[in-house]
Structure formats: structure tokens, C-alpha cells
C-alpha positions, 0 to 999 in steps of 0.5 A, spaced: 053 853 906 049 860 906 053 865 904 053 872 900 056 873 893 059 880 892 056 883 885 059 890 887 062 892 893 062 900 891 067 904 893 069 901 899 067 895 903 070 891 908 069 886 914 069 889 920 067 887 927 067 890 934 075 890 933 082 887 935 082 888 942 088 887 947 094 888 942 095 895 942 101 894 947 104 891 941 103 896 936 096 892 933 091 897 931 084 896 934 080 897 927 073 895 927 067 898 925 067 906 924 060 906 927 060 901 933 053 903 935 050 901 928 054 895 928 052 893 935 044 894 934 044 891 927 047 885 930 042 885 936 036 885 931 039 879 927 040 875 933 048 876 934 052 878 939 053 885 938 060 885 936 059 880 931 062 881 924 058 885 919 060 888 912 061 896 913 059 899 906 062 906 905 057 911 901 053 905 898 054 902 891 053 895 894 050 889 891 050 882 893 046 876 892 044 871 898 046 864 897 041 861 902 036 863 906 038 868 911 035 874 916 039 881 915 039 888 917 042 894 914 043 900 919 047 906 919 046 914 918 041 914 912 041 907 908 037 906 902 036 898 901 032 894 896 031 887 895 030 884 888 028 891 886 023 892 892 025 898 897 026 896 904 026 899 911 033 900 914 034 899 922 029 893 921 029 885 921 028 882 914 029 875 911 032 873 904 031 867 900 037 863 896 038 868 890 035 874 892 039 880 890 040 886 896 042 893 894 045 898 899 046 906 897 047 912 901 041 916 902 041 924 904 047 924 908 052 919 912 058 916 910 057 908 912 052 903 912 052 896 915 050 889 913 049 884 919 046 877 917 044 872 922 050 868 924 055 873 922 060 873 917 064 867 917 072 869 916 078 867 920 079 870 926 086 874 926 089 876 933 082 874 936 078 879 931 075 878 924 076 886 922 080 888 916 086 892 917 087 895 910 094 898 912 097 892 915 093 887 910 090 882 915 084 880 917 077 880 914 078 877 907 085 877 905 086 883 909 083 887 903 077 891 901 071 886 898 071 885 891 066 883 885 066 875 886 068 874 893 063 869 897 063 871 904 060 865 908 055 866 914 056 862 920 050 859 921 043 861 923 044 866 929 041 866 936 034 868 937 031 874 935 027 879 940 025 885 936 024 887 929 026 894 929 030 899 932 026 905 934 029 912 933 030 913 940 036 908 941 039 910 934 045 915 934 043 922 933 046 922 926 046 929 923 050 932 917 052 938 921 052 935 928 054 937 935 060 933 938 061 932 945 068 932 947 072 931 954 078 936 954 085 933 955 089 929 956 094 935 954 089 941 953 094 945 957 098 945 951 093 949 947 093 957 949 086 958 952 084 963 947 085 958 941 082 952 945 075 957 946 075 958 939 076 950 938 069 950 942 065 955 939 067 955 932 065 950 926 070 945 923 069 942 916 071 935 914 076 935 909 077 930 903 083 927 907 079 923 911 079 916 912 078 910 917 084 912 920 082 919 922 077 925 920 081 931 918 078 938 919 079 945 917 077 951 921 079 955 927 087 953 928 089 952 935 096 955 938 101 951 942 103 954 948 110 950 947 110 946 941 106 940 938 110 934 940 110 930 946 113 924 948 109 918 945 103 916 949 097 911 947 091 913 943 084 912 945 078 912 940 076 919 938 083 922 940 083 929 937 091 931 935 093 937 934 100 937 930 104 943 928 100 946 923 094 947 928 088 944 925 085 938 929 084 931 926 080 926 930 083 919 930 078 913 929 078 906 928 084 904 924 088 909 928 095 908 930 096 905 937 101 911 940 102 918 937 107 924 939 102 930 938 098 934 943 091 931 944 087 937 946 080 933 947 077 926 946 070 925 943 066 921 947 064 914 946 057 916 944 058 921 939 064 917 935 058 914 931 056 921 929 063 923 927 064 916 923 058 918 918 061 925 916 063 926 909 068 931 906 064 938 906 060 936 912 061 940 918 061 939 926 062 943 932 064 941 939 061 941 946 065 940 952 062 935 957 065 932 963 068 925 964 062 924 969 057 926 963 060 922 958 060 916 962 053 917 964 051 918 957 054 911 955 050 908 961 044 910 960 044 908 952 047 901 954 041 900 959 036 902 954 038 898 949 039 892 954 032 893 956 029 894 949 032 887 947 030 883 953 023 885 953 
């Protein structure tokens, strides 16, 4: 059986796919890859469906041994990878032999790297997904982070491959200090116009309190017109909640299904990867766009990806 033996998982490595969809009405978070574009494009490179499971690696330090021949790709903001000590290019299709050793570390910036293998990571599906939910302790490998000595099965050879690399124009526009597009709402009217203007013109810094659930920010504080609490409603990926202290935080993959704080804005789906790659100390600014502009950005990218991989 082809597989992958973990020699060093680094600070945090988990199995993630496109997410556990369809159960949020029962209180089950979606989870899945923090950077869904990196996972999807890596999977397409190795001949998998875009939502197949891979290994999400946080800030590098990862080393594993291939147990059998395998095709693989590593994606993310700025991954650095070596196969048997030889440097390889990220965002490109590669081939490993039985016993080859892969090392993945972070480059100049970027919080997360993704290892995709032909056939996908073979772990049991829980509620239709292979994604690890650390707080709930289910999915992935026993609901936990990967450990040294873990052996991950690989689910067959995968489908045919069509391209050997992903050009920069299809990758997210990663940056250490990105401009992140947001759609205002659903409760933007609960923020004073003056501080909402500060939110859209100021600079925010990512704090050390950030994790897979949310990205905590420090910067211009927002003031509420009549309190921070609302009747709890659904939380979308990229929702920006504003609790009583006035500092916004961006809810990400392991976000709760509902929340009772005012949501001033929502990061558009195309810019979720930019937020996912931020580390404590990195900065970002917000830019307001319309729902139509957000949809158009997503459709344009999806069309270009489909045309590239089907050419």
C-alpha cells in the first residue's frame, strides 16, 4: 500500500479537505483547508478532484517518507521543499519513489503549506469529510494533529494529470501585507459611520491569538451604535465579528456555526487565502467591494482555472 510516514509534523499538521459541508444547521463546523485555493490547485495538479484531502502544514518544519511511488505537489504562499535534500519548485507536479524523504518549510512569508498526493490522503470520512476538527476531536487521524510515526494511506494513483505547474496568474495574490476585499454587512449599520470609515482606511495587525478558528486583529477600534450583541445567526467563512471591545476578528475554517456579535463585513471568497496565510505581526487593509464584484472575481478565477486544466 502506498503511504506517507510522518517523521516530523512541525508545529501543526492536519489532514484537511474542502470541508464538512451540510451539517452546520446541527452545530458541526465546516472545517477544511484554511487556504482552499492552495488545496484545490494542488489537487488538480496531481489529478485529484479539487476537494480531495491533503496535508495542511503550519509554518513548515514538516518531514515525511514516501512508502511507495507517488506523484505530489506542494502549494501555499511561499513553500520551500526538498526531496532527498534536493530543492524542488513549489506549485509544480513532482514524482517520488519508495523511501524518498520530503521536507517542507516556510519561505519568506506565509503561514500554511499544502501537500497533495495523487489519490488523496486515505482516512475515514466522518459526516462526509476527511477534515480534522481539532476542538471536536474527530475527522482526519483520530481527530488530532499528526504525530511522528503516523502512517497515512494514499488512496490509489489518482486520475490523469494535464498540467505540470500552476502559473502565478492562477495563484492567490499572496502578500505579507495584503489588501483584503470585503462586502459590508450583514450588520454594518450597527457600527458608527465614523469608525466604519476608519475600518476601511486603517491598517490592522494580526495578533498571536489567531488560529484555525479566527484571525484576531489589532488596529482601529469600531464603535457600536447600540451594543455588540445580536440574536445569534449563521456565520459565513470570512465573517468579521466585532465584540464589545471593538477589535474585529475574521472567522475562518474552524469557525462556530452561529454567533451573537455584530458582523461588520465579510471577506470575499477570493481573498480568504490571503487571510489564511497571515502570521502574527503581518498587516492587512480592507477594501470595500459590492456583492456583484465579489461574485465576478470568483467566476473569473473559476473560469481561468477550468480553461487552464482542461486545455
